[in-house]
N, C-alpha and C positions, 0 to 999 in steps of 0.2 A: 461645522464643522471649519477650525480656523485652523492658521498657517503663523511662524514667526521664522523669518527667515531672517541672519545673521551671516551678514558679505562682507568677505576679507581679501583684503589687496595686499597679498601680501612677497615671500618669494621664494622663488623656485625651487632652491635649494634645499626647504623646510616646509613642501609638501607633505615628504612621506609624514614626518613629526605630526604635523596635522590628523593625517586621518587615523593614523596611531593613537592619536590624543582622542578624537572626535571612537574608537574602535574601543577603547579600555578605563573612557573616564567620564565623557559625556555618554552615549549611549546607556551604559548603565545606571547613571544615575539617574535619566529622562524616565526608565523603566518604572523605578519607583515616589513620581510624580503620580498621581491622579490627575485621572482624567487626560494624558498623553497618548496617540498612539503613533508614536515615533518619530523619524529620525532620518535624513538624508544628508548627501554628502555629493556636492563636484567641486572636484577639482579642474582647472587649466594647468598644465604642470608645464607649461610654456610662460605664460605668464604670470602668474602665484597667485589668480583670479579665484575664488571657493567662496563657494552658498553651502551653508549650512542648515536646514530648514526642520522648523519640530511638527508637527500636526496635534493637532489640540478639540478635546471634546468636545468645546463651548468659548465660547470668549472668554468666559469666569476661568474656567480653566488654566486660560492661555495667562490673563493679569495675573493671576496670583500667581503665578511659580517664576514674573521676569525676577523678581526679586534672587529668589533661592540659586535662578541662573547668570547670574548677571558678575558672577567675580566667574565662571568657568568660563566666559564669554570671554572678560577680559586676560583671561589665563592663555585662551586660544587667538586672541587677540600678540600676545609677548610670541608666543611659541610661532607663530608664524612668519613672525616680525613686519603686520599688516596692521592696515588703518579699521575699521568698523564700523560698518551699516548697518541698525537695526531696523526692520520693518513687519508690521504686521499686516496678515490675509485674512478674507473671508475665499473659503474653500468650495469655485462655484463649480465642476465638472471638476471628475474622476474616472479615469477608463484606465486597465491596465489587464493588458493576457499575460504579460509577464515582465522582469524585469530587465533594462538591459546596458551592456554596458558602456553609455554614452549619451550624451543629453544635450540638445536646441530647446536655447530660451528664448525667447525673444518678448520684450517690454512693449505695450501697445496703450498709447492715451489716444481716449475716444468714449462715447455714450455706452456705459460697460452691459448693460442688459442688452442693449443691438446688441455688443462684442459676443454678448453672450448665449443668446440664442444664433449666433452666425456660426458659431462656433459647436455646436450641439448639432444643428441640424444640416448644415454645409459644408464643416471642416471633418468631425468625428467619421462622415463615413467616405471620403478622399482619404487619409488616414487611415483607415484601413485595408481602404488596394494597399501601399505602396509595400514593399517588399522592405523584410526586416522591421519593421512600427513593433514597436512594444509598452507602449502607454503613450496618453499626455492627462493632462490636469491640466484646471483653470484659476488661475487666482486674482481677488482682485480688490484693491484699495480705494472705495469709494470716495472716501476724503481727497484723495490722490487721480482722483479721474484717470487712473492707470489698470492696466491688466495684462499677466506675466501668463506669460502661455511657456507649458514645457513638453517636449515629446520625446520619448526615450525610445533610441534602435539598438538592436541586437548585437551592432560589430560597427568602430567607425567608416568600416565601405558603402552598410550601406546608407550611415548619414548623411556619406557624401555625398552621394547617390541619388539622397531625396530633396539634393539642396532646392533643385527646380520647381519643383514641388510644393517645395515648405515657400520658395517663396512668390510663389503666384495664389496661398491660399494663406499667404500672412496681408499680404500685400489684399484680400477679399474683406478679411476681418476690417482690417483697418479703412478701409471704404465703404464699408457698413454699418460701419460705427462713428464717419465720419470723422476720423481723429487719424493716426499718423503710428510706425515705428517708434518706440523710441530707440532701441537698442537690440539687438541681437548677438548670444553668443554660445560656442560651442563647446563641454565638456564631456570630460571621463566624469561614467559616476564610481565615485568610490567609495559608497560605503550607501546600502540602501535597509533600511529595517521600519517600514512604516506597514502599518495597523489601516492607514484611510480605504473609510466600502465603497462600495461602487453608485457612482454619483451623476450620471451623464443623462 
């Protein structure tokens, strides 16, 4: 399974227009493309930072869709008044109890195989014990040596309460992979229409 993320740094007052665009235009377009497994949209209403991520059955299906989606990404950039960065990922872990209301995303550099093993064996069981936990995924970019871990929470209060435990787990993942934490950011989950199978 693979994923493509489109990262926008836009204007906060354009967020609602961006959400409507994803719901009304982007998602129906993706549903019609063979090999697509759905779409999610994370937004930070305070800063205008948004990430739209589509998931795919194969790297070939994802690559074949690129031309068809380039123009709609550019429209999203215009609607949000944003800069745009597009990244491709391999999905290595996906575990979902249910969709939540908000997400914490952590980008970690390091030994990706060691990071994935730590995530599966040591971190996932700990996450399951935290009140309000909904789901977790890990995406990797082998060329960049970068892992992207997303955890979803049933409410902003639950995500806030998890912060200390999440900091400890993130430090563990970076240490075990001889890497470093690059960025951590918290978002609202504005749209979730994903059909990626369990990959824990």
